[in-house]
C-alpha positions, 0 to 999 in steps of 0.5 A, spaced: 557 477 506 550 480 508 544 477 509 537 478 507 530 477 508 525 478 503 518 479 505 512 480 500 505 476 500 506 475 492 511 470 490 512 473 483 515 479 487 519 475 492 522 471 486 524 477 483 528 480 488 531 474 490 533 474 482 536 481 483 540 479 489 543 473 485 547 478 481 550 481 487 555 476 490 555 480 497 548 478 498 545 472 501 538 470 501 537 467 508 529 467 508 523 469 504 516 470 507 509 471 505 506 474 511 507 479 517 508 473 523 512 469 518 517 475 517 517 477 524 519 470 526 524 470 520 528 476 523 528 474 530 531 467 527 536 470 522 538 477 524 539 479 517 543 485 515 537 487 510 530 486 510 526 487 503 519 489 507 512 489 503 508 494 506 501 491 506 502 483 508 497 479 511 497 478 519 502 484 520 503 490 516 510 491 514 510 497 520 507 492 525 513 487 524 518 493 525 514 496 531 514 489 534 522 488 534 526 492 539 530 498 536 536 494 536 534 488 532 531 492 526 535 490 520 536 496 515 529 496 511 528 497 504 520 497 503 517 494 497 510 497 496 505 498 491 501 503 496 503 510 493 501 513 499 505 510 504 511 513 500 508 520 499 506 521 507 513 518 510 518 515 506 519 521 502 521 524 508 528 520 506 527 517 513 527 510 509 528 507 502 522 504 498 521 501 492 515 503 489 512 497 485 513 496 479 520 498 480 526 498 475 532 494 475 536 501 476 531 503 481 533 497 485 540 497 484 540 505 487 536 502 493 540 497 494 547 501 494 544 506 499 543 500 504 550 498 503 553 504 504 549 504 511 551 497 513 558 499 511 559 506 514 557 509 521 550 511 519 546 505 521 545 508 528 542 515 525 538 511 520 535 507 526 533 513 529 530 516 523 526 509 522 523 510 530 521 517 528 517 515 522 514 509 526 513 514 532 509 518 528 504 513 525 497 513 528 496 506 533 491 503 536 490 501 543 495 495 543 501 500 539 500 497 532 499 501 526 493 504 523 492 506 516 492 513 514 485 515 510 487 516 503 487 524 500 491 523 494 493 517 489 500 517 486 499 514 479 506 512 476 506 513 468 512 511 465 518 515 468 513 520 472 508 520 477 502 524 477 498 526 483 491 525 483 487 528 489 481 523 492 477 529 491 477 529 484 476 521 483 468 520 482 468 513 482 473 506 482 472 500 479 476 493 480 481 491 474 484 484 477 490 486 481 489 494 479 484 499 480 481 504 475 480 511 478 475 515 474 476 522 475 472 527 470 475 524 463 481 521 466 482 514 468 488 512 472 491 505 473 493 504 480 496 497 482 492 495 488 486 491 490 479 493 491 479 490 498 485 493 500 483 500 497 477 500 501 480 500 507 484 506 505 478 510 503 474 516 507 468 512 509 465 519 509 466 520 502 466 514 498 461 508 498 461 501 495 456 499 491 458 493 488 464 488 489 467 491 483 465 498 484 466 504 489 463 511 488 464 518 491 458 519 495 457 526 493 457 524 485 451 520 486 445 524 482 439 518 482 438 511 484 433 507 479 431 500 481 433 494 476 432 487 476 432 482 482 433 488 487 439 491 484 439 498 482 442 503 477 446 508 480 447 514 476 452 520 477 452 527 476 455 526 469 450 521 467 455 515 468 451 509 470 453 504 474 450 497 477 449 497 484 448 490 487 442 489 492 447 487 498 450 494 498 443 497 497 441 499 504 448 501 506 448 506 500 441 508 502 443 510 509 449 514 506 445 518 502 439 519 508 434 515 505 429 511 509 425 505 506 
């Protein structure tokens, strides 16, 4: 019997993985966690064979959870992530497996099968070395914790294909509940992430937030026009008009080199 811990800050995601694992009699879920610190405690307490680990969680990221564990205490990991840049930058090196949300049942079975082969064979030691190489190569703060890399591209999942959209092609971004819409010329791409999480990954030299629901590429701004009650209208070079809340006005003006 293989013991598994599921770590994801979204309860529906945890339930889905648990449900998929129920179809495999050789696995038993010993803990479900919604934050990084909770995951770290559960792994140390339960010592699972397998860990389904969300990349972006409150308290500690998935990478920070692994960095906080001794190498020999790390279970085999399948990352579950909606943040495509992680998969593109590190996991595609085939050091570790990942499930890119939303994933299919078949993709889950493939990842689980790979993990089972690692656990049942003699490859686990080599796998842990590859995982350590990924962690060692990730930039860290002074206390050794990982820091997010600045996005230079988006991987947009569409049906059975993934479209790569350079960050330089994105003119503005709008929030859409649990997603964001990337506006790149005439194309609009839907990415599963929140505006708050995405803003921390964007290059602050290239993008600026003008509203709680809108981020704009700085070099696409053509004009600022006063609106009502201290708000402004941001006009892009293609004529697109976007509302800028007064709370963001000073920051935007500083970015544009405008002084009162």
